[in-house]
Backbone atoms as SQL, in Angstrom:
CREATE TABLE atoms (id INTEGER PRIMARY KEY, chain TEXT, resi INTEGER, resn TEXT, atom TEXT, x REAL, y REAL, z REAL);
INSERT INTO atoms VALUES
  (1, 'A', 1, 'MET', 'N', 34.455, 23.622, 90.285),
  (2, 'A', 1, 'MET', 'CA', 35.878, 23.891, 89.951),
  (3, 'A', 1, 'MET', 'C', 36.879, 22.837, 90.511),
  (4, 'A', 2, 'ARG', 'N', 37.997, 22.907, 89.984),
  (5, 'A', 2, 'ARG', 'CA', 39.185, 21.988, 90.424),
  (6, 'A', 2, 'ARG', 'C', 40.294, 22.872, 90.643),
  (7, 'A', 3, 'THR', 'N', 41.074, 22.507, 91.645),
  (8, 'A', 3, 'THR', 'CA', 42.220, 23.233, 91.951),
  (9, 'A', 3, 'THR', 'C', 43.164, 22.421, 92.651),
  (10, 'A', 4, 'GLN', 'N', 44.555, 22.808, 92.554),
  (11, 'A', 4, 'GLN', 'CA', 45.569, 22.104, 93.212),
  (12, 'A', 4, 'GLN', 'C', 46.331, 23.037, 94.239),
  (13, 'A', 5, 'VAL', 'N', 45.577, 24.162, 94.386),
  (14, 'A', 5, 'VAL', 'CA', 46.057, 25.244, 95.499),
  (15, 'A', 5, 'VAL', 'C', 45.043, 25.403, 96.466),
  (16, 'A', 6, 'VAL', 'N', 45.424, 24.981, 97.636),
  (17, 'A', 6, 'VAL', 'CA', 44.470, 24.950, 98.776),
  (18, 'A', 6, 'VAL', 'C', 43.935, 26.274, 99.003),
  (19, 'A', 7, 'ASP', 'N', 44.580, 27.401, 98.814),
  (20, 'A', 7, 'ASP', 'CA', 44.079, 28.706, 98.995),
  (21, 'A', 7, 'ASP', 'C', 42.985, 29.048, 98.074),
  (22, 'A', 8, 'HIS', 'N', 42.865, 28.345, 97.028),
  (23, 'A', 8, 'HIS', 'CA', 41.758, 28.640, 95.974),
  (24, 'A', 8, 'HIS', 'C', 40.593, 27.818, 96.232),
  (25, 'A', 9, 'VAL', 'N', 40.569, 26.877, 97.031),
  (26, 'A', 9, 'VAL', 'CA', 39.442, 26.094, 97.252),
  (27, 'A', 9, 'VAL', 'C', 38.318, 26.751, 97.844),
  (28, 'A', 10, 'LYS', 'N', 37.013, 26.400, 97.077),
  (29, 'A', 10, 'LYS', 'CA', 35.726, 26.987, 97.485),
  (30, 'A', 10, 'LYS', 'C', 34.798, 25.884, 97.661),
  (31, 'A', 11, 'GLN', 'N', 33.765, 26.251, 98.271),
  (32, 'A', 11, 'GLN', 'CA', 32.557, 25.142, 98.537),
  (33, 'A', 11, 'GLN', 'C', 32.351, 24.436, 97.134),
  (34, 'A', 12, 'GLY', 'N', 32.322, 23.097, 97.237),
  (35, 'A', 12, 'GLY', 'CA', 31.983, 22.251, 96.130),
  (36, 'A', 12, 'GLY', 'C', 33.191, 21.982, 95.206),
  (37, 'A', 13, 'ASP', 'N', 34.326, 22.469, 95.479),
  (38, 'A', 13, 'ASP', 'CA', 35.527, 22.195, 94.546),
  (39, 'A', 13, 'ASP', 'C', 36.008, 20.863, 94.737),
  (40, 'A', 14, 'ILE', 'N', 36.850, 20.465, 93.643),
  (41, 'A', 14, 'ILE', 'CA', 37.710, 19.193, 93.819),
  (42, 'A', 14, 'ILE', 'C', 39.088, 19.640, 94.005),
  (43, 'A', 15, 'PHE', 'N', 39.750, 19.147, 95.113),
  (44, 'A', 15, 'PHE', 'CA', 41.167, 19.389, 95.312),
  (45, 'A', 15, 'PHE', 'C', 42.038, 18.307, 94.912),
  (46, 'A', 16, 'TYR', 'N', 43.022, 18.539, 94.088),
  (47, 'A', 16, 'TYR', 'CA', 44.099, 17.639, 93.622),
  (48, 'A', 16, 'TYR', 'C', 45.211, 17.822, 94.463),
  (49, 'A', 17, 'ALA', 'N', 45.524, 16.911, 95.314),
  (50, 'A', 17, 'ALA', 'CA', 46.647, 16.769, 96.183),
  (51, 'A', 17, 'ALA', 'C', 47.944, 16.378, 95.585),
  (52, 'A', 18, 'VAL', 'N', 48.546, 17.389, 94.948),
  (53, 'A', 18, 'VAL', 'CA', 49.797, 17.165, 94.047),
  (54, 'A', 18, 'VAL', 'C', 50.933, 17.116, 95.108),
  (55, 'A', 19, 'LYS', 'N', 51.767, 16.096, 94.849),
  (56, 'A', 19, 'LYS', 'CA', 53.043, 16.093, 95.836),
  (57, 'A', 19, 'LYS', 'C', 54.142, 16.844, 95.068),
  (58, 'A', 20, 'GLY', 'N', 54.596, 17.801, 95.891),
  (59, 'A', 20, 'GLY', 'CA', 55.780, 18.714, 95.263),
  (60, 'A', 20, 'GLY', 'C', 57.114, 18.281, 95.858),
  (61, 'A', 21, 'VAL', 'N', 57.984, 19.201, 95.460),
  (62, 'A', 21, 'VAL', 'CA', 59.350, 18.992, 95.993),
  (63, 'A', 21, 'VAL', 'C', 59.581, 19.148, 97.505),
  (64, 'A', 22, 'HIS', 'N', 58.913, 20.182, 98.030),
  (65, 'A', 22, 'HIS', 'CA', 58.939, 20.529, 99.343),
  (66, 'A', 22, 'HIS', 'C', 57.781, 20.296, 100.247),
  (67, 'A', 23, 'LYS', 'N', 56.605, 20.115, 99.625),
  (68, 'A', 23, 'LYS', 'CA', 55.358, 19.893, 100.275),
  (69, 'A', 23, 'LYS', 'C', 54.555, 18.833, 99.443),
  (70, 'A', 24, 'ASP', 'N', 53.716, 18.233, 100.248),
  (71, 'A', 24, 'ASP', 'CA', 52.773, 17.229, 99.804),
  (72, 'A', 24, 'ASP', 'C', 51.408, 17.748, 99.899),
  (73, 'A', 25, 'GLY', 'N', 50.656, 17.891, 98.830),
  (74, 'A', 25, 'GLY', 'CA', 49.368, 18.403, 98.743),
  (75, 'A', 25, 'GLY', 'C', 48.391, 17.569, 99.770),
  (76, 'A', 26, 'ALA', 'N', 48.793, 16.296, 100.072),
  (77, 'A', 26, 'ALA', 'CA', 47.929, 15.558, 100.997),
  (78, 'A', 26, 'ALA', 'C', 47.957, 16.211, 102.263),
  (79, 'A', 27, 'ASP', 'N', 49.052, 16.927, 102.634),
  (80, 'A', 27, 'ASP', 'CA', 49.088, 17.569, 103.932),
  (81, 'A', 27, 'ASP', 'C', 48.019, 18.636, 104.027),
  (82, 'A', 28, 'PHE', 'N', 47.578, 19.139, 103.061),
  (83, 'A', 28, 'PHE', 'CA', 46.485, 20.167, 102.979),
  (84, 'A', 28, 'PHE', 'C', 45.101, 19.770, 102.785),
  (85, 'A', 29, 'VAL', 'N', 44.895, 18.537, 102.854),
  (86, 'A', 29, 'VAL', 'CA', 43.543, 18.045, 102.649),
  (87, 'A', 29, 'VAL', 'C', 42.566, 18.409, 103.845),
  (88, 'A', 30, 'PRO', 'N', 42.957, 18.431, 105.111),
  (89, 'A', 30, 'PRO', 'CA', 42.057, 18.969, 106.097),
  (90, 'A', 30, 'PRO', 'C', 41.587, 20.361, 105.906),
  (91, 'A', 31, 'LEU', 'N', 42.528, 21.292, 105.480),
  (92, 'A', 31, 'LEU', 'CA', 42.199, 22.584, 105.185),
  (93, 'A', 31, 'LEU', 'C', 41.261, 22.691, 103.904),
  (94, 'A', 32, 'ALA', 'N', 41.507, 21.883, 102.914),
  (95, 'A', 32, 'ALA', 'CA', 40.723, 21.875, 101.660),
  (96, 'A', 32, 'ALA', 'C', 39.255, 21.511, 102.060),
  (97, 'A', 33, 'ILE', 'N', 39.097, 20.518, 102.939),
  (98, 'A', 33, 'ILE', 'CA', 37.854, 20.024, 103.441),
  (99, 'A', 33, 'ILE', 'C', 37.016, 21.181, 104.195),
  (100, 'A', 34, 'GLN', 'N', 37.930, 21.838, 105.033),
  (101, 'A', 34, 'GLN', 'CA', 37.434, 23.000, 105.853),
  (102, 'A', 34, 'GLN', 'C', 36.988, 24.124, 104.982),
  (103, 'A', 35, 'LYS', 'N', 37.576, 24.263, 103.829),
  (104, 'A', 35, 'LYS', 'CA', 37.207, 25.364, 102.930),
  (105, 'A', 35, 'LYS', 'C', 36.103, 24.928, 102.019),
  (106, 'A', 36, 'GLY', 'N', 35.593, 23.587, 102.118),
  (107, 'A', 36, 'GLY', 'CA', 34.497, 23.168, 101.358),
  (108, 'A', 36, 'GLY', 'C', 34.645, 22.179, 100.170),
  (109, 'A', 37, 'ALA', 'N', 35.816, 21.687, 100.048),
  (110, 'A', 37, 'ALA', 'CA', 36.124, 20.738, 99.010),
  (111, 'A', 37, 'ALA', 'C', 35.030, 19.599, 99.038),
  (112, 'A', 38, 'GLN', 'N', 34.751, 19.050, 97.919),
  (113, 'A', 38, 'GLN', 'CA', 33.706, 17.968, 97.886),
  (114, 'A', 38, 'GLN', 'C', 34.391, 16.766, 97.542),
  (115, 'A', 39, 'LYS', 'N', 35.542, 16.705, 97.111),
  (116, 'A', 39, 'LYS', 'CA', 36.260, 15.471, 96.677),
  (117, 'A', 39, 'LYS', 'C', 37.768, 15.833, 96.562),
  (118, 'A', 40, 'ILE', 'N', 38.576, 14.804, 96.817),
  (119, 'A', 40, 'ILE', 'CA', 40.145, 14.957, 96.812),
  (120, 'A', 40, 'ILE', 'C', 40.517, 13.852, 95.768),
  (121, 'A', 41, 'VAL', 'N', 41.478, 14.375, 94.987),
  (122, 'A', 41, 'VAL', 'CA', 42.201, 13.460, 93.982),
  (123, 'A', 41, 'VAL', 'C', 43.650, 13.271, 94.506),
  (124, 'A', 42, 'ALA', 'N', 44.095, 12.113, 94.783),
  (125, 'A', 42, 'ALA', 'CA', 45.436, 11.930, 95.371),
  (126, 'A', 42, 'ALA', 'C', 46.023, 10.656, 94.758),
  (127, 'A', 43, 'ASP', 'N', 47.299, 10.395, 94.936),
  (128, 'A', 43, 'ASP', 'CA', 48.084, 9.274, 94.579),
  (129, 'A', 43, 'ASP', 'C', 48.024, 8.134, 95.572),
  (130, 'A', 44, 'HIS', 'N', 47.415, 8.345, 96.597),
  (131, 'A', 44, 'HIS', 'CA', 47.274, 7.293, 97.608),
  (132, 'A', 44, 'HIS', 'C', 45.929, 7.536, 98.482),
  (133, 'A', 45, 'ARG', 'N', 45.570, 6.482, 99.185),
  (134, 'A', 45, 'ARG', 'CA', 44.423, 6.607, 100.009),
  (135, 'A', 45, 'ARG', 'C', 44.553, 7.559, 101.122),
  (136, 'A', 46, 'ILE', 'N', 43.556, 8.408, 101.344),
  (137, 'A', 46, 'ILE', 'CA', 43.580, 9.359, 102.471),
  (138, 'A', 46, 'ILE', 'C', 42.326, 9.125, 103.268),
  (139, 'A', 47, 'ASP', 'N', 42.546, 8.947, 104.542),
  (140, 'A', 47, 'ASP', 'CA', 41.308, 8.697, 105.465),
  (141, 'A', 47, 'ASP', 'C', 40.798, 10.188, 105.754),
  (142, 'A', 48, 'CYS', 'N', 39.560, 10.435, 105.266),
  (143, 'A', 48, 'CYS', 'CA', 39.056, 11.745, 105.569),
  (144, 'A', 48, 'CYS', 'C', 37.513, 11.592, 105.341),
  (145, 'A', 49, 'SER', 'N', 36.781, 12.777, 105.550),
  (146, 'A', 49, 'SER', 'CA', 35.326, 12.734, 105.624),
  (147, 'A', 49, 'SER', 'C', 34.640, 12.823, 104.352),
  (148, 'A', 50, 'ILE', 'N', 35.358, 13.010, 103.268),
  (149, 'A', 50, 'ILE', 'CA', 34.849, 13.203, 101.817),
  (150, 'A', 50, 'ILE', 'C', 35.505, 12.271, 100.952),
  (151, 'A', 51, 'PRO', 'N', 34.884, 11.980, 99.776),
  (152, 'A', 51, 'PRO', 'CA', 35.465, 10.873, 98.742),
  (153, 'A', 51, 'PRO', 'C', 36.831, 11.299, 98.307),
  (154, 'A', 52, 'VAL', 'N', 37.668, 10.258, 98.186),
  (155, 'A', 52, 'VAL', 'CA', 39.054, 10.355, 97.718),
  (156, 'A', 52, 'VAL', 'C', 39.149, 9.437, 96.509),
  (157, 'A', 53, 'GLU', 'N', 39.556, 10.094, 95.345),
  (158, 'A', 53, 'GLU', 'CA', 39.784, 9.337, 94.089),
  (159, 'A', 53, 'GLU', 'C', 41.265, 9.109, 94.010),
  (160, 'A', 54, 'VAL', 'N', 41.665, 7.839, 94.033),
  (161, 'A', 54, 'VAL', 'CA', 43.159, 7.557, 94.006),
  (162, 'A', 54, 'VAL', 'C', 43.351, 7.305, 92.424),
  (163, 'A', 55, 'VAL', 'N', 44.479, 8.040, 91.994),
  (164, 'A', 55, 'VAL', 'CA', 44.964, 7.969, 90.658),
  (165, 'A', 55, 'VAL', 'C', 46.449, 7.754, 90.670),
  (166, 'A', 56, 'SER', 'N', 47.157, 7.298, 89.609),
  (167, 'A', 56, 'SER', 'CA', 48.476, 7.085, 89.733),
  (168, 'A', 56, 'SER', 'C', 49.337, 8.290, 89.434),
  (169, 'A', 57, 'ASP', 'N', 48.685, 9.335, 88.824),
  (170, 'A', 57, 'ASP', 'CA', 49.400, 10.555, 88.437),
  (171, 'A', 57, 'ASP', 'C', 48.502, 11.706, 88.671),
  (172, 'A', 58, 'VAL', 'N', 48.593, 12.332, 89.787),
  (173, 'A', 58, 'VAL', 'CA', 47.647, 13.514, 90.137),
  (174, 'A', 58, 'VAL', 'C', 47.869, 14.660, 89.091),
  (175, 'A', 59, 'ARG', 'N', 49.052, 14.931, 88.851),
  (176, 'A', 59, 'ARG', 'CA', 49.389, 16.037, 87.824),
  (177, 'A', 59, 'ARG', 'C', 48.727, 15.821, 86.573),
  (178, 'A', 60, 'ARG', 'N', 48.831, 14.582, 85.982),
  (179, 'A', 60, 'ARG', 'CA', 48.212, 14.275, 84.712),
  (180, 'A', 60, 'ARG', 'C', 46.658, 14.312, 84.853),
  (181, 'A', 61, 'ALA', 'N', 46.171, 13.787, 85.915),
  (182, 'A', 61, 'ALA', 'CA', 44.698, 13.983, 86.189),
  (183, 'A', 61, 'ALA', 'C', 44.180, 15.308, 86.170),
  (184, 'A', 62, 'PHE', 'N', 44.905, 16.198, 86.799),
  (185, 'A', 62, 'PHE', 'CA', 44.538, 17.689, 86.905),
  (186, 'A', 62, 'PHE', 'C', 44.681, 18.192, 85.541),
  (187, 'A', 63, 'ALA', 'N', 45.748, 17.953, 84.705),
  (188, 'A', 63, 'ALA', 'CA', 45.906, 18.538, 83.384),
  (189, 'A', 63, 'ALA', 'C', 44.770, 18.074, 82.347),
  (190, 'A', 64, 'LYS', 'N', 44.340, 16.821, 82.498),
  (191, 'A', 64, 'LYS', 'CA', 43.285, 16.232, 81.701),
  (192, 'A', 64, 'LYS', 'C', 41.941, 16.586, 82.208),
  (193, 'A', 65, 'GLY', 'N', 41.773, 17.165, 83.478),
  (194, 'A', 65, 'GLY', 'CA', 40.508, 17.428, 84.013),
  (195, 'A', 65, 'GLY', 'C', 39.825, 16.245, 84.370),
  (196, 'A', 66, 'TRP', 'N', 40.509, 15.133, 84.586),
  (197, 'A', 66, 'TRP', 'CA', 39.917, 13.879, 84.810),
  (198, 'A', 66, 'TRP', 'C', 39.422, 13.682, 86.217),
  (199, 'A', 67, 'VAL', 'N', 38.280, 13.159, 86.499),
  (200, 'A', 67, 'VAL', 'CA', 37.864, 12.731, 87.827),
  (201, 'A', 67, 'VAL', 'C', 36.555, 11.834, 87.510),
  (202, 'A', 68, 'SER', 'N', 36.382, 10.766, 88.306),
  (203, 'A', 68, 'SER', 'CA', 35.250, 9.932, 88.022),
  (204, 'A', 68, 'SER', 'C', 34.041, 10.479, 88.856),
  (205, 'A', 69, 'ASP', 'N', 32.889, 10.064, 88.558),
  (206, 'A', 69, 'ASP', 'CA', 31.726, 10.550, 89.243),
  (207, 'A', 69, 'ASP', 'C', 31.354, 9.735, 90.391);
């Protein structure tokens, strides 16, 4: 599965770190990893223990279901 809500992350999910008005999804990457995320999609490089796919528009990538293998 894929999600942009850290509370919904389950083992093996892809977490899309969407930057919002008040919060940045990148701030929740450690929690997403703790909950079992297998990959992060973000608009910038994030130093973490799992693969990070850097895209120019995280919302568009989520809407299209895009992520590389």
